[in-house]
FITIMAR-469195 format. One line per 8 residues: number of its first residue (from 1); their letters; for each residue x negated, y, z of N, C-alpha, C. Coordinates in Angstrom, 1 decimal. Atoms other than C-alpha are relative to their C-alpha. Layout:
# residues N
NUM> a> X Y Z X Y Z X Y Z ~ ... .
# end
This chain:
# residues 306
1> mnrqeida> 0.1 1.8 0.1 -132.1 120.4 74.7 1.1 0.0 -1.1 ~ -1.1 0.1 0.6 -130.3 118.6 72.2 1.1 -1.6 0.7 ~ -1.2 1.0 -0.8 -127.3 115.6 73.1 -1.0 -1.2 0.5 ~ 0.6 1.0 -0.7 -130.2 113.0 73.2 -0.9 0.1 0.4 ~ 1.4 -0.6 -0.9 -132.5 114.6 74.7 1.5 0.0 1.9 ~ -0.8 -0.2 -1.0 -130.0 115.4 77.5 0.6 -1.1 0.4 ~ -0.8 1.6 -0.4 -127.8 111.7 77.4 -1.9 -0.5 0.4 ~ 1.7 0.6 -0.8 -132.2 110.6 78.1 -0.3 0.2 1.5 .
9> lvkkmnvd> -0.1 -0.9 -1.3 -132.0 113.0 81.2 0.4 -0.6 0.7 ~ -1.1 0.2 -0.8 -129.2 111.9 82.2 0.2 -2.1 0.6 ~ 0.3 1.7 -0.7 -130.3 107.8 82.4 -1.0 0.3 0.6 ~ 1.0 -0.4 -0.5 -133.5 109.0 83.4 0.1 -0.2 1.6 ~ 0.2 0.0 -1.5 -132.5 110.6 86.8 1.9 -0.6 0.3 ~ -0.5 0.8 -0.5 -129.4 108.4 87.1 0.7 -1.8 -0.2 ~ 0.3 2.1 0.2 -129.6 104.7 86.1 -1.6 0.0 0.2 ~ 1.5 0.5 -0.1 -133.6 104.3 85.9 -0.3 0.1 1.3 .
17> tatgpvde> 0.5 -0.2 -1.4 -133.8 105.4 89.5 0.8 -0.7 1.0 ~ -0.9 1.0 -1.0 -130.7 102.8 90.7 -0.9 -1.3 0.3 ~ 0.3 1.2 -0.8 -132.2 100.5 93.2 0.4 -1.1 1.0 ~ -0.8 0.1 -0.9 -129.4 99.3 95.1 0.9 -0.3 -1.1 ~ -1.4 0.7 0.8 -125.8 97.6 93.8 0.5 1.3 -0.8 ~ -0.9 -0.9 0.9 -124.2 99.3 91.2 1.4 -0.1 -0.7 ~ -0.8 -0.1 0.8 -121.0 100.5 90.1 0.2 0.4 -1.0 ~ 0.1 0.1 1.5 -120.9 99.7 86.7 0.8 1.0 -0.3 .
25> rvqqvvvr> -1.0 -0.2 0.3 -117.8 101.5 86.2 0.1 1.9 0.5 ~ 1.0 -1.5 -1.0 -118.7 105.0 88.9 -1.3 0.7 -0.9 ~ 1.2 -0.5 0.6 -122.0 105.1 86.9 0.2 0.2 -1.7 ~ -0.2 -0.2 1.0 -120.5 104.6 83.3 0.8 1.6 -0.6 ~ -0.7 -1.0 -0.5 -118.1 107.6 84.6 -0.5 1.2 0.3 ~ 1.2 -0.8 -0.2 -120.8 109.7 85.9 -0.6 0.6 -0.6 ~ 0.6 -0.5 0.4 -123.0 109.7 83.6 0.7 0.2 -1.3 ~ -0.7 -0.6 0.9 -120.7 110.5 80.7 0.2 1.3 0.4 .
33> llgdlfqa> -0.6 -1.2 -0.2 -119.0 113.6 82.5 -1.5 0.7 0.0 ~ 1.0 -0.8 -0.5 -122.9 114.8 83.5 -0.2 0.5 -1.0 ~ 0.2 -0.9 0.7 -123.8 114.6 80.1 0.6 0.5 -1.0 ~ -0.9 -1.1 1.1 -120.7 116.6 78.6 0.0 1.1 1.1 ~ 0.2 -1.8 -1.2 -121.4 119.3 81.5 -1.3 0.6 -0.5 ~ 1.3 -0.8 0.7 -125.0 119.5 80.5 0.1 1.0 -1.1 ~ -0.4 -0.3 1.5 -124.3 120.1 76.8 1.3 1.2 0.4 ~ -1.4 -0.7 -0.3 -121.2 122.2 78.0 -1.2 2.2 0.7 .
41> iedldisq> 0.7 -1.7 -0.4 -124.1 124.6 79.9 -0.9 0.2 -1.3 ~ 0.3 -0.7 1.5 -126.0 124.8 76.4 0.5 0.8 -1.0 ~ -0.9 -0.7 1.5 -123.4 125.4 74.0 0.6 1.7 0.7 ~ -0.6 -1.4 -0.3 -122.1 128.2 76.3 -1.0 0.6 0.8 ~ 1.6 -1.3 -0.8 -126.0 129.5 78.0 1.0 0.3 1.1 ~ -1.1 0.1 -1.6 -123.6 128.9 81.8 -1.2 0.5 0.3 ~ 0.7 -0.7 -0.9 -125.8 131.0 84.1 -0.5 -1.2 0.6 ~ 0.3 0.3 -1.7 -127.7 129.8 87.5 1.8 0.7 1.0 .
49> telwkgle> -1.2 -1.1 -1.4 -124.7 132.3 89.3 0.8 -0.9 -0.4 ~ -1.2 1.2 0.6 -122.0 130.6 87.0 0.2 -0.8 0.7 ~ 0.3 1.8 -0.3 -122.8 127.1 87.6 0.7 0.4 1.5 ~ -0.7 0.2 -2.0 -122.9 128.1 91.9 1.5 0.4 0.2 ~ -1.5 -0.4 -0.3 -119.9 130.3 91.4 0.9 -1.3 -0.2 ~ -0.8 1.1 0.3 -118.4 127.3 90.1 0.4 -0.7 1.0 ~ 0.4 0.9 -1.4 -119.3 124.5 92.8 0.3 0.7 0.7 ~ -0.8 0.1 -1.1 -118.2 127.3 95.3 1.8 0.3 -0.2 .
57> yltdagqa> -1.0 0.1 -0.3 -115.1 127.4 94.0 1.1 -1.1 0.0 ~ -0.7 1.3 -0.4 -114.3 124.2 94.0 -0.1 -0.3 1.7 ~ 0.3 0.2 -0.9 -115.6 123.9 97.1 1.5 0.6 0.6 ~ -1.1 -0.8 -0.4 -112.8 126.6 98.4 1.9 -0.3 -0.4 ~ -1.3 0.3 0.8 -109.9 124.9 96.2 0.0 -1.3 1.0 ~ -0.1 2.0 -1.6 -110.6 121.0 98.7 0.3 1.0 1.0 ~ -0.5 -0.3 -1.2 -110.4 123.4 101.2 1.1 0.7 0.7 ~ -1.5 -0.8 -0.1 -107.3 125.1 100.8 0.7 -1.2 -0.6 .
65> nelgllaa> -0.9 1.2 0.1 -106.0 121.5 99.7 1.0 1.0 -1.9 ~ -0.5 -0.7 0.7 -105.3 123.1 96.1 -0.7 -0.2 -1.5 ~ 0.5 0.9 0.8 -107.2 120.7 94.0 1.3 -0.5 -1.0 ~ -0.9 0.5 0.5 -103.6 119.0 93.0 1.0 1.1 -0.5 ~ -0.5 -1.5 0.8 -102.1 122.3 92.3 -0.7 0.2 -1.2 ~ 0.7 -0.1 1.5 -104.7 123.1 89.5 -0.2 -1.2 -1.1 ~ 0.1 0.6 1.0 -105.0 120.1 88.5 1.7 -0.1 -1.1 ~ -1.1 -0.4 1.0 -101.2 120.7 87.0 0.0 1.2 -0.5 .
73> glglehyl> 0.5 -0.8 0.5 -101.7 123.9 86.9 -1.2 0.3 -2.1 ~ 0.5 -0.4 0.6 -104.4 123.6 84.3 0.3 -1.2 -1.4 ~ -0.8 0.9 1.0 -102.2 120.5 82.3 -1.0 -1.2 -0.2 ~ 0.6 0.9 0.0 -104.7 117.9 83.6 1.2 -1.1 0.0 ~ -0.6 1.1 -0.1 -101.5 115.6 84.9 0.7 -0.5 -1.3 ~ -0.8 0.0 1.3 -99.7 116.8 81.6 -0.5 -0.8 -0.9 ~ 0.4 0.8 0.7 -102.0 115.2 79.9 -0.2 -1.3 0.0 ~ 0.2 1.5 -0.4 -102.2 112.2 81.5 0.7 -0.8 -0.2 .
81> dlradead> -1.2 1.4 0.8 -98.5 111.6 81.0 -0.3 -0.2 -1.7 ~ -0.1 -0.2 2.2 -99.0 112.1 77.0 -1.0 -1.4 -0.1 ~ 0.3 1.1 -0.2 -101.7 109.5 77.6 0.7 -0.5 -0.1 ~ -1.1 1.4 -0.7 -99.3 106.8 79.3 0.5 0.2 -1.5 ~ -0.6 0.0 1.1 -97.1 108.0 76.3 -0.7 -1.0 -0.8 ~ 1.1 1.3 1.7 -99.6 106.7 73.7 -0.2 -1.5 0.9 ~ 0.5 1.4 -0.3 -100.9 103.7 75.6 1.8 -0.8 0.1 ~ -1.3 1.3 0.3 -96.6 102.5 75.9 0.7 -0.1 -1.7 .
89> akagitgg> -0.9 0.1 1.5 -96.2 103.4 72.1 -0.9 -0.8 -0.8 ~ 1.7 1.3 0.1 -99.8 101.1 71.7 0.8 -1.1 0.3 ~ 0.0 1.1 -0.5 -98.2 98.1 73.6 1.5 0.2 -0.1 ~ -1.0 0.3 0.3 -94.7 98.3 71.9 1.5 0.6 0.8 ~ -1.2 -0.3 -1.0 -92.6 100.1 75.0 0.5 1.1 -0.5 ~ -0.5 -0.6 0.5 -90.2 101.9 74.1 1.7 0.1 0.4 ~ -1.1 0.1 -0.6 -86.8 103.8 75.5 0.1 -0.2 1.4 ~ -0.2 0.4 -1.4 -86.1 104.2 79.5 -0.1 2.2 0.2 .
97> tprtiegp> -0.5 -1.4 -0.7 -86.0 108.3 81.7 -1.0 0.7 -1.1 ~ 1.5 -0.8 -0.3 -89.4 110.2 80.5 -0.6 0.0 0.9 ~ 1.3 0.0 -1.1 -91.9 110.2 82.5 -0.6 1.4 0.3 ~ 0.6 -1.6 -0.1 -93.4 114.0 84.1 -0.5 -0.6 1.1 ~ 0.4 -0.3 -0.7 -95.2 115.3 85.9 0.0 -0.5 2.2 ~ -0.6 -0.2 -1.8 -95.4 113.9 90.3 0.2 0.9 0.9 ~ 0.1 -1.4 -0.8 -96.9 117.2 91.5 -1.2 -0.4 1.3 ~ 0.1 0.1 -1.5 -98.8 117.4 94.5 0.7 -0.2 2.2 .
105> lyvagape> -0.9 -0.3 -0.8 -96.1 117.5 97.0 0.7 -1.3 0.6 ~ -1.3 0.6 -1.0 -94.7 114.4 97.8 -0.1 -0.5 1.3 ~ 0.3 1.0 -1.7 -94.5 112.6 101.6 0.8 -0.8 -0.6 ~ -1.0 0.9 -0.5 -93.8 109.6 102.0 0.0 -1.0 1.4 ~ -0.6 0.7 -0.7 -91.4 107.7 104.2 1.1 0.6 0.7 ~ -1.2 -0.7 -0.3 -88.8 109.9 104.0 1.0 -1.7 0.5 ~ -0.4 1.3 -0.8 -85.6 108.0 105.8 1.5 -0.6 -1.4 ~ -1.2 0.9 1.2 -83.1 105.4 103.2 1.0 -0.3 0.9 .
113> svsfarmd> -1.4 0.1 0.0 -80.0 105.1 102.9 0.3 -0.7 -0.9 ~ -0.9 1.4 1.0 -77.7 102.6 100.6 1.1 1.0 -0.9 ~ -1.1 -0.7 0.4 -75.7 104.6 97.9 -0.2 1.5 0.1 ~ 0.2 -1.3 -0.4 -75.6 108.4 99.7 -0.7 0.4 0.5 ~ 0.7 -0.7 -1.2 -77.7 110.7 101.7 0.2 1.8 0.1 ~ 0.4 -1.8 -0.7 -77.7 114.4 103.0 -1.4 0.0 0.4 ~ 1.8 -0.6 -0.3 -80.8 115.6 102.1 -0.5 1.2 0.6 ~ -0.1 -1.6 -0.8 -80.8 119.3 104.1 0.6 -0.3 1.4 .
121> dgsesdkv> -0.5 0.0 -1.6 -80.5 120.1 108.0 1.2 1.0 0.4 ~ -1.6 -1.2 -0.8 -77.9 122.6 107.5 -0.2 1.1 0.1 ~ -0.1 -1.4 -0.8 -80.1 125.5 108.6 -0.2 0.6 -1.5 ~ -0.6 -0.9 1.2 -79.4 127.4 104.7 1.1 -0.7 -0.8 ~ -1.5 -0.3 0.6 -75.6 126.4 104.3 0.2 0.9 -0.6 ~ 0.0 -1.3 0.0 -75.1 129.7 104.8 -0.6 1.2 -1.3 ~ 0.7 -0.8 0.7 -77.3 131.1 102.8 -0.3 -0.7 -1.5 ~ 1.0 -0.2 1.3 -78.0 129.1 99.1 1.6 -1.3 -0.3 .
129> dtliiegt> -0.8 0.9 0.9 -74.9 127.1 97.0 -0.7 -1.4 0.4 ~ 0.9 1.3 -0.3 -75.3 123.3 98.0 0.3 -0.4 -1.8 ~ -0.4 0.8 1.3 -75.5 120.6 95.6 1.0 -1.2 -0.1 ~ -0.4 2.0 0.0 -74.4 116.8 94.9 -0.9 0.2 -1.6 ~ 0.6 0.5 1.5 -76.5 115.6 92.7 0.1 -2.0 -0.3 ~ -0.3 1.4 0.4 -75.9 112.2 90.9 -0.2 -1.0 -0.6 ~ 1.0 0.4 1.2 -76.5 109.7 88.6 0.1 -2.1 0.5 ~ -0.2 1.6 -0.3 -76.3 105.4 88.1 -1.6 -0.3 -0.8 .
137> vtdtqgnl> 0.9 0.2 0.8 -79.4 103.6 87.2 0.2 -1.1 -0.5 ~ 0.1 1.2 1.3 -79.6 101.2 84.1 -1.3 -0.5 0.0 ~ 0.9 0.7 0.8 -81.4 98.9 82.2 0.1 0.8 -1.2 ~ 0.3 -1.3 1.6 -82.6 100.6 78.4 1.4 -1.0 -0.8 ~ -0.9 0.6 0.2 -79.8 98.6 77.7 1.5 -0.1 0.5 ~ -0.9 -0.5 -0.7 -77.1 99.8 79.8 0.4 -0.8 1.1 ~ -0.1 1.0 -1.3 -77.6 97.3 82.8 0.4 0.7 0.9 ~ 0.9 -0.4 -1.4 -77.0 98.1 86.3 -1.1 -0.6 1.2 .
145> vegakvei> 1.2 0.4 -0.9 -80.1 98.4 88.7 1.2 0.5 0.8 ~ -0.4 0.2 -1.5 -79.0 96.9 92.0 -1.5 0.0 1.2 ~ 1.5 0.7 -0.7 -81.5 97.6 94.8 -1.3 0.8 -0.5 ~ 0.8 -0.6 0.4 -83.6 100.7 93.1 -0.4 0.8 1.2 ~ 0.5 -0.5 -0.6 -85.6 102.6 95.2 -0.4 1.5 -0.6 ~ -0.3 -0.6 0.5 -84.3 106.1 94.1 -0.5 1.2 1.3 ~ 0.5 -0.7 -1.1 -87.0 108.7 96.2 -0.2 1.9 -0.7 ~ 0.1 -0.8 0.2 -86.0 112.2 95.7 -0.1 1.5 0.8 .
153> whanslgn> 0.3 -0.5 -0.4 -87.4 115.3 97.0 -0.5 1.8 -1.1 ~ 0.1 -1.0 0.4 -87.5 119.2 96.2 0.0 1.1 1.3 ~ 0.5 -1.1 -0.9 -87.8 123.0 97.7 1.3 0.3 0.6 ~ -1.1 -0.4 -0.5 -86.0 124.6 99.6 0.5 2.0 -0.3 ~ -0.6 -1.2 0.7 -84.4 128.3 99.0 -0.8 1.5 -0.2 ~ 1.3 -1.1 0.2 -87.9 130.0 99.4 -0.6 -0.7 -0.3 ~ 0.4 0.3 0.8 -89.1 127.9 97.0 -1.4 -1.2 0.7 ~ 1.0 0.9 -1.4 -91.2 125.7 100.4 -0.2 -1.7 0.3 .
161> ysffdkaq> -0.3 1.8 0.0 -91.1 121.8 100.6 -0.2 -0.5 1.8 ~ 0.3 0.2 -1.6 -91.1 120.5 104.4 -0.7 -1.1 -0.1 ~ 1.1 0.3 -0.8 -94.1 119.3 105.9 -1.0 0.5 -0.5 ~ 1.2 -1.2 1.0 -96.6 121.9 103.8 0.5 1.2 1.3 ~ -0.9 -1.2 -0.7 -93.9 124.1 105.2 0.4 -0.2 1.5 ~ -0.3 0.3 -1.3 -93.9 124.0 109.0 0.9 0.2 0.4 ~ -1.5 -0.4 -0.2 -91.0 126.1 109.5 1.4 -1.1 -0.2 ~ -0.9 1.8 0.9 -89.0 122.6 107.9 0.3 -0.6 0.7 .
169> sdfnlrrs> 0.2 1.5 -0.3 -88.1 119.9 109.6 -0.4 -1.3 -0.2 ~ 0.8 0.9 0.7 -89.4 116.9 109.6 0.9 -0.6 -1.8 ~ -0.8 0.6 1.2 -88.1 115.3 106.0 1.3 0.6 -0.7 ~ -1.3 -0.5 0.9 -85.9 118.1 105.0 -0.5 0.3 -1.4 ~ -0.3 0.1 1.6 -84.9 117.8 101.5 -0.8 -0.7 -0.5 ~ 1.0 1.6 0.6 -86.8 114.5 101.1 1.3 -1.2 0.4 ~ -1.0 1.5 -0.1 -84.6 111.1 101.1 -0.7 -1.0 -1.1 ~ -0.3 1.2 0.7 -84.4 107.6 99.4 1.2 -0.9 0.2 .
177> iitaadgq> -1.7 0.6 0.9 -81.3 106.0 97.8 -0.1 -0.7 -0.3 ~ 0.1 1.8 1.0 -81.1 102.4 97.1 1.4 -0.4 0.1 ~ -1.3 0.0 1.3 -78.6 101.6 94.5 0.9 -1.0 0.4 ~ -0.8 1.2 -0.4 -75.7 98.9 95.8 0.4 -0.3 -1.5 ~ 0.0 1.0 1.1 -74.3 96.8 93.1 0.9 0.7 -1.4 ~ -0.2 -1.0 0.7 -72.9 99.8 91.2 -1.1 1.2 -0.7 ~ 1.0 -1.0 0.3 -76.0 101.4 90.7 -0.5 1.4 -0.1 ~ -0.4 -0.5 -0.4 -74.9 104.1 91.8 -1.2 1.4 1.2 .
185> ytalttmp> 1.2 -1.3 -0.7 -77.3 107.6 93.7 1.1 0.4 0.2 ~ -0.3 -1.6 -0.3 -75.4 110.8 95.4 -0.6 0.8 1.2 ~ 1.7 -1.1 -1.1 -78.0 113.2 97.3 1.5 1.2 -0.1 ~ -0.9 -1.6 -0.5 -75.8 116.4 99.1 -1.3 0.4 0.4 ~ 1.4 -1.3 -0.2 -78.5 119.0 99.3 0.7 1.5 -0.5 ~ -0.3 -1.0 -0.2 -78.6 122.3 98.7 -1.2 0.4 -1.5 ~ 0.7 -0.4 1.3 -79.9 124.2 95.3 -1.2 0.5 0.3 ~ 1.4 -0.6 0.1 -83.7 124.5 94.7 -0.3 1.4 -0.6 .
193> vgygcppe> 0.7 -1.4 1.0 -85.9 127.5 93.4 -0.9 -0.5 -0.4 ~ 1.3 0.0 0.7 -88.7 127.9 91.3 -0.9 0.5 0.9 ~ 0.5 -0.5 -1.0 -91.4 129.0 93.1 -1.5 0.7 -0.6 ~ 1.9 -0.4 0.2 -95.6 130.5 92.4 -0.8 -0.3 1.0 ~ 0.9 0.0 -1.3 -98.6 129.6 93.8 -0.2 0.2 0.5 ~ 0.8 -0.6 -0.9 -100.1 130.9 96.2 -0.7 1.2 -1.0 ~ 0.2 -1.5 0.3 -100.6 134.6 95.1 -1.3 0.4 0.5 ~ 1.8 -0.4 -0.5 -104.3 134.9 96.8 -0.3 -1.4 0.0 .
201> gttqfvld> 0.8 1.7 0.3 -104.7 131.0 96.2 -0.8 -0.2 -1.2 ~ 0.8 0.6 0.8 -107.3 129.2 94.6 0.1 -0.6 -1.8 ~ -0.8 1.1 1.4 -104.9 127.7 91.4 -0.2 1.7 -0.9 ~ -0.2 -1.4 1.1 -103.7 131.3 90.6 -1.2 1.0 0.1 ~ 0.7 -1.1 0.3 -107.0 132.9 90.8 -1.0 -0.3 -1.3 ~ 0.1 0.1 0.8 -107.9 131.1 88.1 0.9 -0.2 -1.5 ~ -0.8 -0.8 0.3 -104.9 131.7 87.1 -0.1 1.5 -1.8 ~ 0.2 -1.9 -0.4 -105.6 135.5 87.0 -0.7 0.0 -1.5 .
209> klgrhgnr> 1.4 0.5 0.9 -108.7 134.6 84.7 0.4 -0.3 -1.0 ~ 0.3 0.2 1.6 -107.2 133.4 81.8 2.2 0.3 -0.5 ~ -1.4 -0.6 1.1 -104.1 135.6 81.1 1.4 -0.9 1.2 ~ -0.7 0.9 -0.6 -101.8 132.9 83.3 1.0 0.5 0.7 ~ -0.9 -0.2 -1.8 -98.7 133.3 85.8 0.3 -0.8 0.1 ~ 0.7 1.4 -0.7 -98.5 130.8 88.1 1.3 -0.9 0.4 ~ -1.0 0.1 -0.2 -94.8 130.2 88.2 1.0 -1.9 -0.4 ~ -0.6 1.3 0.3 -92.5 126.7 88.3 1.6 0.7 0.2 .
217> pshvhyfi> -1.0 -0.2 0.1 -88.8 126.4 87.2 0.5 -0.4 1.2 ~ -0.8 0.9 -0.7 -85.9 125.0 89.8 -0.1 -1.3 -0.2 ~ 0.3 1.7 0.3 -86.8 121.6 89.8 0.2 -0.9 0.6 ~ -0.9 0.8 -1.3 -86.0 118.5 91.6 -0.9 -1.3 -0.5 ~ 0.7 1.0 0.3 -88.8 115.0 91.7 0.5 -0.8 0.4 ~ -0.8 1.4 -0.3 -87.7 111.7 91.7 -1.0 -0.9 -0.7 ~ 0.6 1.9 0.1 -89.9 108.4 92.0 1.4 -0.9 0.3 ~ -0.6 1.3 -0.2 -87.6 105.3 91.1 -0.8 -1.2 -0.8 .
225> sapgyrkl> 0.7 0.8 0.2 -89.0 102.0 91.5 1.6 -1.1 0.0 ~ -0.9 1.3 -0.5 -87.0 98.6 91.3 -1.1 -1.2 -0.3 ~ 0.5 1.0 0.5 -88.0 95.0 91.2 0.1 -0.9 -1.1 ~ 0.3 1.1 1.3 -89.0 93.3 87.9 0.6 1.7 -0.7 ~ 0.0 -1.3 0.8 -89.1 97.2 86.5 -0.7 0.9 0.2 ~ 1.4 -0.8 0.2 -91.8 99.7 85.7 0.1 1.1 0.6 ~ -0.3 -1.5 -1.5 -91.8 102.8 88.3 0.0 0.9 -0.8 ~ 0.0 -1.3 0.9 -91.1 106.0 86.6 0.1 0.8 1.5 .
233> ttqfnieg> 0.0 -1.5 -1.0 -92.1 109.4 88.5 0.5 0.7 -1.3 ~ -1.4 -1.4 1.3 -89.6 112.1 86.6 0.3 0.7 0.6 ~ -1.1 -1.1 -0.2 -87.9 115.5 87.6 0.7 0.6 -1.0 ~ -0.7 -0.4 0.6 -85.6 117.0 86.2 -0.3 1.6 0.6 ~ 0.0 -2.0 -0.5 -85.8 121.2 85.8 1.3 0.4 -0.6 ~ -1.4 -0.9 0.4 -82.6 123.2 85.9 0.4 1.1 -1.4 ~ -0.2 -1.0 1.2 -81.2 124.9 82.6 0.5 1.7 0.8 ~ -0.2 -1.7 0.0 -80.8 128.9 82.8 -0.9 0.2 0.7 .
241> dkylwddf> 1.4 -0.2 -0.6 -84.2 128.8 85.0 -0.8 1.1 -0.8 ~ 0.3 -1.0 1.0 -85.8 132.1 83.3 -1.9 -1.4 -0.2 ~ 1.7 0.7 0.8 -89.5 129.8 83.0 0.9 -1.6 -0.1 ~ -0.3 0.8 0.3 -87.7 126.7 82.1 -0.8 -1.0 -1.1 ~ 1.0 0.6 1.0 -89.4 126.0 78.6 -1.5 1.1 0.2 ~ 1.0 -0.4 -0.1 -92.2 128.0 80.3 -0.7 0.3 1.8 ~ 0.2 0.7 -1.7 -93.4 126.1 83.6 -1.8 -0.2 0.0 ~ 1.0 -0.9 0.3 -96.7 127.4 84.5 -0.7 -2.4 0.5 .
249> afatrdgl> -0.5 1.0 -0.4 -96.8 123.2 85.2 -0.4 -1.4 -1.1 ~ -0.6 0.1 1.1 -95.5 122.1 82.1 0.5 -1.4 -0.2 ~ -0.7 1.5 -0.5 -93.4 119.5 83.4 1.1 0.0 -0.7 ~ -1.2 0.5 0.2 -90.6 120.1 81.5 0.4 -0.3 -1.7 ~ 0.1 1.6 1.0 -89.9 117.9 78.5 2.0 -0.2 -0.5 ~ -1.5 0.3 1.2 -86.9 116.8 76.1 0.5 -0.9 0.8 ~ -1.1 1.1 -0.7 -84.2 114.8 78.1 -0.4 0.8 1.7 ~ -0.5 -0.5 -1.2 -84.5 116.5 81.6 0.0 1.3 0.2 .
257> vatavdvt> -0.8 -1.5 -0.5 -83.4 119.2 81.9 2.0 0.0 0.4 ~ -1.5 -0.4 0.1 -80.3 119.7 83.6 1.1 1.1 0.6 ~ -1.1 -0.9 0.4 -76.9 121.6 83.8 0.6 -0.3 1.6 ~ -0.9 0.1 -1.7 -75.6 122.7 87.4 1.2 0.3 -0.4 ~ -1.0 -1.3 0.1 -72.2 123.2 86.8 1.3 -0.1 1.1 ~ -1.0 -0.6 -0.7 -69.9 125.2 89.0 1.8 -0.8 0.4 ~ -0.9 0.3 -0.5 -67.4 123.3 91.2 1.6 0.4 1.1 ~ -1.0 -0.3 -1.4 -64.4 125.1 92.7 1.1 -0.5 -0.4 .
265> deteiakr> -1.0 0.9 0.1 -61.7 122.8 92.3 0.6 -0.5 1.8 ~ -0.3 0.2 -1.5 -60.1 123.0 95.3 0.7 -1.8 0.6 ~ -0.2 1.9 -0.6 -59.0 118.7 95.5 -1.3 -0.4 -0.2 ~ 1.1 0.9 0.3 -62.4 117.9 94.5 -1.1 0.5 1.3 ~ 0.7 -0.1 -1.3 -63.9 119.8 97.0 0.1 -0.9 1.4 ~ -0.6 0.4 -1.6 -62.1 118.9 100.1 -0.3 -2.0 -0.2 ~ 0.3 1.4 0.6 -62.6 115.5 98.0 -1.8 -1.1 0.2 ~ 1.2 0.3 -0.8 -66.5 115.7 98.8 -0.4 -0.1 1.1 .
273> glnkafkh> 0.1 -0.2 -1.0 -65.7 116.1 102.1 -0.4 2.1 0.5 ~ 0.7 -0.8 0.1 -67.0 119.8 101.6 1.3 1.4 0.7 ~ -0.7 -1.0 0.8 -65.1 123.5 102.0 -0.2 1.0 -0.3 ~ -0.1 -1.9 0.9 -66.3 125.6 99.6 -1.0 -0.8 -1.1 ~ 0.0 0.1 1.7 -67.2 125.7 95.8 -1.4 -1.0 0.7 ~ 0.9 0.0 -0.2 -70.2 124.0 95.3 -1.1 -0.4 -1.5 ~ 0.8 0.6 1.0 -72.9 122.2 92.6 0.0 -0.5 -0.6 ~ -0.1 1.2 -0.1 -72.8 119.7 91.0 -0.9 -0.1 -1.9 .
281> iqfnvelv> 1.5 -0.2 0.7 -76.2 117.9 88.8 0.6 -1.8 -0.6 ~ -0.3 1.8 0.3 -75.1 114.5 86.9 -1.7 0.0 -0.3 ~ 1.0 0.2 0.7 -78.5 112.8 86.4 -0.4 -1.1 -0.1 ~ 0.1 1.9 -0.3 -79.0 109.1 85.5 -1.4 -0.4 -0.5 ~ 1.8 0.7 0.3 -82.0 107.0 85.0 -0.3 -0.8 -0.8 ~ -0.4 1.3 0.9 -82.8 104.7 82.4 -1.2 -1.2 0.6 ~ 0.9 1.0 0.0 -85.6 101.8 83.5 -0.5 -0.7 -0.6 ~ 0.7 1.1 1.0 -88.2 99.7 81.7 -0.2 -0.6 0.7 .
289> keqaaapn> 0.3 1.0 -1.0 -88.1 96.3 82.4 -1.8 -0.8 0.0 ~ 1.6 -0.4 0.5 -91.8 95.7 83.2 -0.1 -1.4 -0.7 ~ 0.4 1.0 0.6 -93.7 92.9 81.0 -1.0 0.1 0.2 ~ 1.1 0.1 -0.3 -96.7 91.5 80.7 -1.2 1.0 -1.0 ~ 1.2 -1.1 0.7 -99.8 93.7 79.4 0.4 1.1 -0.1 ~ -1.0 -1.5 -0.2 -97.5 96.6 79.9 -0.7 0.8 0.6 ~ 1.0 -0.7 -0.8 -99.7 99.5 81.1 0.5 0.3 1.8 ~ -0.3 -0.8 -1.5 -99.6 100.3 85.0 0.7 1.1 0.1 .
297> teidrrra> -0.9 -1.7 -0.4 -96.7 103.3 85.8 -0.2 -0.2 1.6 ~ 0.1 0.2 -1.2 -98.1 102.1 89.7 -1.0 1.2 0.3 ~ 1.7 -0.8 -0.3 -101.2 105.5 90.5 -0.2 0.5 1.1 ~ 0.3 -0.5 -1.3 -102.9 105.2 93.3 -0.9 1.2 0.2 ~ 0.4 -1.2 -0.6 -103.8 108.4 94.7 0.6 0.6 0.7 ~ -0.5 -0.7 -1.3 -103.9 110.4 97.8 1.5 0.4 -0.1 ~ -1.4 -0.3 -0.1 -100.4 111.3 99.2 0.1 0.4 2.0 ~ 0.0 0.1 -1.8 -99.5 112.5 102.7 0.9 -0.9 0.1 .
305> sa> -1.1 0.6 -0.3 -97.5 111.1 104.7 0.2 0.2 1.3 ~ -0.8 -0.9 -1.5 -95.5 111.9 108.0 0.0 -0.9 1.0 .
# end
């Protein structure tokens, strides 16, 4: 079939057969995607066996709750960020901390505090370096932002996230910090490590077929929101990790690389209320003010909630 014949067939099966109310947007998307799929079957001579194996794969990936991971690993989530960047540029929106992918491991409802939070439960204090992350939330003109909600989450020393890893305590390494008048936030936590896709999982299965690894560098995720400002979804990846610029999820971007500095000065250690050397990361955030007709930065998607 040629494309004209394919489009006519798709319309006959999925438009002309409608007998009830139609969601026009859903219809538009389904018709387009089916047409593109049918055309790919023609162009690539996809066999029935290959098609059904693909459907079986999607079933398995859904049952394993890995479709979100697959979206990151195949670059779909990064592509959406690039489209959002283009939409901002067309709307004349510039500046601010770069966005990057959310990933599939956010959990709503983390404990909130003002200015400071300890994120870890102490279970790895003797196994991994202590890390202090701090920064200032400002607008693009350098004005301090009071009342910004800084949501932070990251993996433990094994590359696992609480809630999804039942061995960890509730909300371990997950906190929400509200900035005070000085716009500052400080998180006392532990050094995260990078992680890889489950080696026997459905995402790694596809990556293996593509000759790709499934590793992420050490990183920390953020949501930052404040009244009158556009919500920012971002993360920083940590300098020195072997996968820093080879992130399987394509999340590393200019402006989002942080350096962990070793702090060994006894006075500074005591000032922080610690009894050993620690690592320090400074990550300042610039929020863009909300404006009329700006592209929406709130994404409606299913997220875990403890």
